[in-house]
Biotite code that builds the C-alpha atoms (Angstrom):
import biotite.structure as struc

atoms = struc.array([
    struc.Atom([-44.563, 17.850, -0.409], chain_id="A", res_id=1, res_name="UNK", atom_name="CA", element="C"),
    struc.Atom([-43.561, 14.169, -0.911], chain_id="A", res_id=2, res_name="UNK", atom_name="CA", element="C"),
    struc.Atom([-44.040, 12.367, -4.051], chain_id="A", res_id=3, res_name="UNK", atom_name="CA", element="C"),
    struc.Atom([-47.381, 10.960, -4.932], chain_id="A", res_id=4, res_name="UNK", atom_name="CA", element="C"),
    struc.Atom([-47.772, 7.341, -5.296], chain_id="A", res_id=5, res_name="UNK", atom_name="CA", element="C"),
    struc.Atom([-50.278, 5.236, -7.526], chain_id="A", res_id=6, res_name="UNK", atom_name="CA", element="C"),
    struc.Atom([-52.918, 5.591, -4.704], chain_id="A", res_id=7, res_name="UNK", atom_name="CA", element="C"),
    struc.Atom([-52.740, 9.275, -4.711], chain_id="A", res_id=8, res_name="UNK", atom_name="CA", element="C"),
    struc.Atom([-52.944, 9.435, -8.636], chain_id="A", res_id=9, res_name="UNK", atom_name="CA", element="C"),
    struc.Atom([-55.846, 7.244, -8.570], chain_id="A", res_id=10, res_name="UNK", atom_name="CA", element="C"),
    struc.Atom([-57.891, 9.193, -6.141], chain_id="A", res_id=11, res_name="UNK", atom_name="CA", element="C"),
    struc.Atom([-57.118, 12.294, -8.182], chain_id="A", res_id=12, res_name="UNK", atom_name="CA", element="C"),
    struc.Atom([-58.336, 10.566, -11.372], chain_id="A", res_id=13, res_name="UNK", atom_name="CA", element="C"),
    struc.Atom([-61.507, 9.329, -9.736], chain_id="A", res_id=14, res_name="UNK", atom_name="CA", element="C"),
    struc.Atom([-62.261, 12.728, -8.337], chain_id="A", res_id=15, res_name="UNK", atom_name="CA", element="C"),
    struc.Atom([-61.554, 14.403, -11.606], chain_id="A", res_id=16, res_name="UNK", atom_name="CA", element="C"),
    struc.Atom([-64.383, 12.201, -13.131], chain_id="A", res_id=17, res_name="UNK", atom_name="CA", element="C"),
    struc.Atom([-66.814, 12.611, -10.065], chain_id="A", res_id=18, res_name="UNK", atom_name="CA", element="C"),
    struc.Atom([-65.680, 15.230, -7.325], chain_id="A", res_id=19, res_name="UNK", atom_name="CA", element="C"),
    struc.Atom([-68.628, 14.106, -5.333], chain_id="A", res_id=20, res_name="UNK", atom_name="CA", element="C"),
    struc.Atom([-67.587, 10.515, -5.218], chain_id="A", res_id=21, res_name="UNK", atom_name="CA", element="C"),
    struc.Atom([-68.031, 9.404, -1.510], chain_id="A", res_id=22, res_name="UNK", atom_name="CA", element="C"),
    struc.Atom([-64.896, 8.211, 0.356], chain_id="A", res_id=23, res_name="UNK", atom_name="CA", element="C"),
    struc.Atom([-66.421, 4.861, 0.947], chain_id="A", res_id=24, res_name="UNK", atom_name="CA", element="C"),
    struc.Atom([-66.932, 4.507, -2.784], chain_id="A", res_id=25, res_name="UNK", atom_name="CA", element="C"),
    struc.Atom([-63.424, 5.720, -3.596], chain_id="A", res_id=26, res_name="UNK", atom_name="CA", element="C"),
    struc.Atom([-62.204, 3.083, -1.026], chain_id="A", res_id=27, res_name="UNK", atom_name="CA", element="C"),
    struc.Atom([-64.203, 0.274, -2.737], chain_id="A", res_id=28, res_name="UNK", atom_name="CA", element="C"),
    struc.Atom([-62.803, 1.309, -6.252], chain_id="A", res_id=29, res_name="UNK", atom_name="CA", element="C"),
    struc.Atom([-59.199, 1.480, -5.040], chain_id="A", res_id=30, res_name="UNK", atom_name="CA", element="C"),
    struc.Atom([-59.542, -1.659, -2.848], chain_id="A", res_id=31, res_name="UNK", atom_name="CA", element="C"),
    struc.Atom([-58.231, 0.189, 0.282], chain_id="A", res_id=32, res_name="UNK", atom_name="CA", element="C"),
    struc.Atom([-59.521, 1.171, 3.630], chain_id="A", res_id=33, res_name="UNK", atom_name="CA", element="C"),
    struc.Atom([-61.831, 4.227, 3.971], chain_id="A", res_id=34, res_name="UNK", atom_name="CA", element="C"),
    struc.Atom([-59.331, 5.667, 6.489], chain_id="A", res_id=35, res_name="UNK", atom_name="CA", element="C"),
    struc.Atom([-56.528, 5.328, 3.937], chain_id="A", res_id=36, res_name="UNK", atom_name="CA", element="C"),
    struc.Atom([-58.469, 7.309, 1.334], chain_id="A", res_id=37, res_name="UNK", atom_name="CA", element="C"),
    struc.Atom([-59.626, 10.002, 4.246], chain_id="A", res_id=38, res_name="UNK", atom_name="CA", element="C"),
    struc.Atom([-55.933, 10.385, 5.167], chain_id="A", res_id=39, res_name="UNK", atom_name="CA", element="C"),
    struc.Atom([-54.721, 10.619, 1.649], chain_id="A", res_id=40, res_name="UNK", atom_name="CA", element="C"),
    struc.Atom([-57.191, 13.141, 0.752], chain_id="A", res_id=41, res_name="UNK", atom_name="CA", element="C"),
    struc.Atom([-56.420, 15.165, 3.793], chain_id="A", res_id=42, res_name="UNK", atom_name="CA", element="C"),
    struc.Atom([-52.608, 15.140, 3.069], chain_id="A", res_id=43, res_name="UNK", atom_name="CA", element="C"),
    struc.Atom([-53.373, 16.053, -0.459], chain_id="A", res_id=44, res_name="UNK", atom_name="CA", element="C"),
    struc.Atom([-55.296, 19.108, 0.545], chain_id="A", res_id=45, res_name="UNK", atom_name="CA", element="C"),
    struc.Atom([-52.978, 19.947, 3.384], chain_id="A", res_id=46, res_name="UNK", atom_name="CA", element="C"),
    struc.Atom([-49.971, 19.776, 0.909], chain_id="A", res_id=47, res_name="UNK", atom_name="CA", element="C"),
    struc.Atom([-51.783, 22.045, -1.779], chain_id="A", res_id=48, res_name="UNK", atom_name="CA", element="C"),
    struc.Atom([-51.929, 19.246, -4.103], chain_id="A", res_id=49, res_name="UNK", atom_name="CA", element="C"),
    struc.Atom([-55.799, 19.424, -4.333], chain_id="A", res_id=50, res_name="UNK", atom_name="CA", element="C"),
    struc.Atom([-56.670, 23.086, -3.883], chain_id="A", res_id=51, res_name="UNK", atom_name="CA", element="C"),
    struc.Atom([-60.504, 22.757, -4.324], chain_id="A", res_id=52, res_name="UNK", atom_name="CA", element="C"),
    struc.Atom([-63.493, 20.993, -5.880], chain_id="A", res_id=53, res_name="UNK", atom_name="CA", element="C"),
    struc.Atom([-65.705, 22.294, -8.559], chain_id="A", res_id=54, res_name="UNK", atom_name="CA", element="C"),
    struc.Atom([-68.655, 21.811, -10.860], chain_id="A", res_id=55, res_name="UNK", atom_name="CA", element="C"),
    struc.Atom([-68.397, 21.182, -14.590], chain_id="A", res_id=56, res_name="UNK", atom_name="CA", element="C"),
    struc.Atom([-71.329, 22.187, -16.845], chain_id="A", res_id=57, res_name="UNK", atom_name="CA", element="C"),
    struc.Atom([-72.357, 20.915, -20.253], chain_id="A", res_id=58, res_name="UNK", atom_name="CA", element="C"),
    struc.Atom([-71.946, 23.739, -22.520], chain_id="A", res_id=59, res_name="UNK", atom_name="CA", element="C"),
    struc.Atom([-75.649, 23.382, -23.536], chain_id="A", res_id=60, res_name="UNK", atom_name="CA", element="C"),
    struc.Atom([-76.779, 24.138, -19.904], chain_id="A", res_id=61, res_name="UNK", atom_name="CA", element="C"),
    struc.Atom([-75.602, 27.611, -20.365], chain_id="A", res_id=62, res_name="UNK", atom_name="CA", element="C"),
    struc.Atom([-77.003, 28.350, -24.001], chain_id="A", res_id=63, res_name="UNK", atom_name="CA", element="C"),
    struc.Atom([-76.487, 32.011, -24.184], chain_id="A", res_id=64, res_name="UNK", atom_name="CA", element="C"),
    struc.Atom([-72.845, 31.826, -22.870], chain_id="A", res_id=65, res_name="UNK", atom_name="CA", element="C"),
    struc.Atom([-69.959, 32.616, -25.233], chain_id="A", res_id=66, res_name="UNK", atom_name="CA", element="C"),
    struc.Atom([-66.933, 30.591, -24.982], chain_id="A", res_id=67, res_name="UNK", atom_name="CA", element="C"),
    struc.Atom([-63.521, 31.267, -26.737], chain_id="A", res_id=68, res_name="UNK", atom_name="CA", element="C"),
    struc.Atom([-59.921, 30.653, -26.718], chain_id="A", res_id=69, res_name="UNK", atom_name="CA", element="C"),
    struc.Atom([-57.434, 33.413, -27.065], chain_id="A", res_id=70, res_name="UNK", atom_name="CA", element="C"),
    struc.Atom([-53.806, 32.662, -28.056], chain_id="A", res_id=71, res_name="UNK", atom_name="CA", element="C"),
    struc.Atom([-51.411, 35.325, -26.717], chain_id="A", res_id=72, res_name="UNK", atom_name="CA", element="C"),
    struc.Atom([-47.927, 36.255, -27.749], chain_id="A", res_id=73, res_name="UNK", atom_name="CA", element="C"),
    struc.Atom([-45.883, 37.948, -24.871], chain_id="A", res_id=74, res_name="UNK", atom_name="CA", element="C"),
    struc.Atom([-43.099, 40.505, -25.545], chain_id="A", res_id=75, res_name="UNK", atom_name="CA", element="C"),
    struc.Atom([-39.689, 39.406, -24.101], chain_id="A", res_id=76, res_name="UNK", atom_name="CA", element="C"),
    struc.Atom([-39.812, 38.046, -20.594], chain_id="A", res_id=77, res_name="UNK", atom_name="CA", element="C"),
    struc.Atom([-43.229, 39.681, -19.679], chain_id="A", res_id=78, res_name="UNK", atom_name="CA", element="C"),
    struc.Atom([-45.159, 36.483, -19.109], chain_id="A", res_id=79, res_name="UNK", atom_name="CA", element="C"),
    struc.Atom([-45.330, 36.591, -15.408], chain_id="A", res_id=80, res_name="UNK", atom_name="CA", element="C"),
    struc.Atom([-46.652, 40.168, -15.503], chain_id="A", res_id=81, res_name="UNK", atom_name="CA", element="C"),
    struc.Atom([-49.207, 39.219, -18.277], chain_id="A", res_id=82, res_name="UNK", atom_name="CA", element="C"),
    struc.Atom([-50.495, 36.231, -16.498], chain_id="A", res_id=83, res_name="UNK", atom_name="CA", element="C"),
    struc.Atom([-50.797, 38.295, -13.258], chain_id="A", res_id=84, res_name="UNK", atom_name="CA", element="C"),
    struc.Atom([-52.756, 40.872, -15.172], chain_id="A", res_id=85, res_name="UNK", atom_name="CA", element="C"),
    struc.Atom([-54.984, 38.204, -16.914], chain_id="A", res_id=86, res_name="UNK", atom_name="CA", element="C"),
    struc.Atom([-55.796, 36.457, -13.578], chain_id="A", res_id=87, res_name="UNK", atom_name="CA", element="C"),
    struc.Atom([-57.550, 39.575, -12.581], chain_id="A", res_id=88, res_name="UNK", atom_name="CA", element="C"),
    struc.Atom([-59.823, 39.734, -15.737], chain_id="A", res_id=89, res_name="UNK", atom_name="CA", element="C"),
    struc.Atom([-63.186, 38.487, -14.809], chain_id="A", res_id=90, res_name="UNK", atom_name="CA", element="C"),
    struc.Atom([-63.963, 36.714, -18.190], chain_id="A", res_id=91, res_name="UNK", atom_name="CA", element="C"),
    struc.Atom([-60.839, 34.718, -18.044], chain_id="A", res_id=92, res_name="UNK", atom_name="CA", element="C"),
    struc.Atom([-61.811, 31.208, -16.981], chain_id="A", res_id=93, res_name="UNK", atom_name="CA", element="C"),
    struc.Atom([-58.365, 29.646, -17.253], chain_id="A", res_id=94, res_name="UNK", atom_name="CA", element="C"),
    struc.Atom([-54.868, 30.278, -18.333], chain_id="A", res_id=95, res_name="UNK", atom_name="CA", element="C"),
    struc.Atom([-52.349, 27.949, -19.871], chain_id="A", res_id=96, res_name="UNK", atom_name="CA", element="C"),
    struc.Atom([-48.804, 28.409, -20.775], chain_id="A", res_id=97, res_name="UNK", atom_name="CA", element="C"),
    struc.Atom([-47.873, 26.681, -24.019], chain_id="A", res_id=98, res_name="UNK", atom_name="CA", element="C"),
    struc.Atom([-45.059, 26.263, -26.496], chain_id="A", res_id=99, res_name="UNK", atom_name="CA", element="C"),
    struc.Atom([-44.703, 27.189, -30.246], chain_id="A", res_id=100, res_name="UNK", atom_name="CA", element="C"),
    struc.Atom([-46.162, 30.295, -31.652], chain_id="A", res_id=101, res_name="UNK", atom_name="CA", element="C"),
    struc.Atom([-48.319, 31.301, -28.810], chain_id="A", res_id=102, res_name="UNK", atom_name="CA", element="C"),
    struc.Atom([-46.866, 31.839, -25.093], chain_id="A", res_id=103, res_name="UNK", atom_name="CA", element="C"),
    struc.Atom([-50.305, 31.669, -23.311], chain_id="A", res_id=104, res_name="UNK", atom_name="CA", element="C"),
    struc.Atom([-53.818, 30.453, -24.141], chain_id="A", res_id=105, res_name="UNK", atom_name="CA", element="C"),
    struc.Atom([-56.688, 32.001, -22.257], chain_id="A", res_id=106, res_name="UNK", atom_name="CA", element="C"),
    struc.Atom([-60.160, 30.441, -21.790], chain_id="A", res_id=107, res_name="UNK", atom_name="CA", element="C"),
    struc.Atom([-62.729, 33.186, -21.901], chain_id="A", res_id=108, res_name="UNK", atom_name="CA", element="C"),
    struc.Atom([-66.455, 33.145, -21.054], chain_id="A", res_id=109, res_name="UNK", atom_name="CA", element="C"),
    struc.Atom([-68.873, 35.947, -21.598], chain_id="A", res_id=110, res_name="UNK", atom_name="CA", element="C"),
    struc.Atom([-72.720, 36.461, -21.478], chain_id="A", res_id=111, res_name="UNK", atom_name="CA", element="C"),
    struc.Atom([-73.118, 38.465, -24.434], chain_id="A", res_id=112, res_name="UNK", atom_name="CA", element="C"),
    struc.Atom([-70.967, 39.601, -27.611], chain_id="A", res_id=113, res_name="UNK", atom_name="CA", element="C"),
    struc.Atom([-70.674, 43.111, -26.245], chain_id="A", res_id=114, res_name="UNK", atom_name="CA", element="C"),
    struc.Atom([-69.282, 41.871, -22.994], chain_id="A", res_id=115, res_name="UNK", atom_name="CA", element="C"),
    struc.Atom([-66.956, 39.791, -24.757], chain_id="A", res_id=116, res_name="UNK", atom_name="CA", element="C"),
    struc.Atom([-65.782, 42.530, -27.081], chain_id="A", res_id=117, res_name="UNK", atom_name="CA", element="C"),
    struc.Atom([-65.002, 44.717, -24.148], chain_id="A", res_id=118, res_name="UNK", atom_name="CA", element="C"),
    struc.Atom([-63.069, 41.925, -22.662], chain_id="A", res_id=119, res_name="UNK", atom_name="CA", element="C"),
    struc.Atom([-60.951, 41.547, -25.831], chain_id="A", res_id=120, res_name="UNK", atom_name="CA", element="C"),
    struc.Atom([-60.127, 45.163, -25.778], chain_id="A", res_id=121, res_name="UNK", atom_name="CA", element="C"),
    struc.Atom([-59.071, 45.221, -22.148], chain_id="A", res_id=122, res_name="UNK", atom_name="CA", element="C"),
    struc.Atom([-56.861, 42.134, -22.767], chain_id="A", res_id=123, res_name="UNK", atom_name="CA", element="C"),
    struc.Atom([-55.335, 43.325, -26.012], chain_id="A", res_id=124, res_name="UNK", atom_name="CA", element="C"),
    struc.Atom([-54.233, 46.617, -24.070], chain_id="A", res_id=125, res_name="UNK", atom_name="CA", element="C"),
    struc.Atom([-52.356, 44.731, -21.409], chain_id="A", res_id=126, res_name="UNK", atom_name="CA", element="C"),
    struc.Atom([-48.914, 45.704, -21.119], chain_id="A", res_id=127, res_name="UNK", atom_name="CA", element="C"),
    struc.Atom([-46.476, 42.903, -22.343], chain_id="A", res_id=128, res_name="UNK", atom_name="CA", element="C"),
    struc.Atom([-48.896, 41.434, -24.862], chain_id="A", res_id=129, res_name="UNK", atom_name="CA", element="C"),
    struc.Atom([-47.622, 41.554, -28.563], chain_id="A", res_id=130, res_name="UNK", atom_name="CA", element="C"),
    struc.Atom([-50.508, 40.030, -30.367], chain_id="A", res_id=131, res_name="UNK", atom_name="CA", element="C"),
    struc.Atom([-53.428, 37.751, -29.872], chain_id="A", res_id=132, res_name="UNK", atom_name="CA", element="C"),
    struc.Atom([-55.667, 35.446, -31.907], chain_id="A", res_id=133, res_name="UNK", atom_name="CA", element="C"),
    struc.Atom([-59.132, 34.503, -30.734], chain_id="A", res_id=134, res_name="UNK", atom_name="CA", element="C"),
    struc.Atom([-61.361, 31.667, -31.659], chain_id="A", res_id=135, res_name="UNK", atom_name="CA", element="C"),
    struc.Atom([-65.090, 31.519, -30.514], chain_id="A", res_id=136, res_name="UNK", atom_name="CA", element="C"),
    struc.Atom([-66.003, 27.798, -29.744], chain_id="A", res_id=137, res_name="UNK", atom_name="CA", element="C"),
    struc.Atom([-69.118, 27.040, -31.501], chain_id="A", res_id=138, res_name="UNK", atom_name="CA", element="C"),
    struc.Atom([-69.778, 23.421, -30.509], chain_id="A", res_id=139, res_name="UNK", atom_name="CA", element="C"),
    struc.Atom([-68.460, 20.749, -28.138], chain_id="A", res_id=140, res_name="UNK", atom_name="CA", element="C"),
    struc.Atom([-68.412, 17.168, -29.137], chain_id="A", res_id=141, res_name="UNK", atom_name="CA", element="C"),
    struc.Atom([-66.750, 15.531, -26.114], chain_id="A", res_id=142, res_name="UNK", atom_name="CA", element="C"),
    struc.Atom([-66.461, 16.363, -22.555], chain_id="A", res_id=143, res_name="UNK", atom_name="CA", element="C"),
])
């Protein structure tokens, strides 16, 4: 993969804001030819920089959904094994490595408190996890 330049970074920034933005609109915003944008997108996809496109929902569009952040401390050098295990957990929406007191932060999504509780139990029993702290997200003020 070659280094990205400012045009590549701008394409990615615009697509983060609106993944459905047409190629022609991207070209106008970037002041480049439509073919340039198409070629850049193809290359970014082929090189694995862009791995997919998604939909972001406002939290209020899923009123019964429980969302939480789980901070995870890992024993020794078990982080790769813990991450591999958590990637298979259906209620884990995203995983982030971090610095400081916690090694990993997991974003959790559940449809009910019962489902959420079962997931917490499963995650806490994962080999390599030393301790966790979980906070349920109550309100979102900015997306």
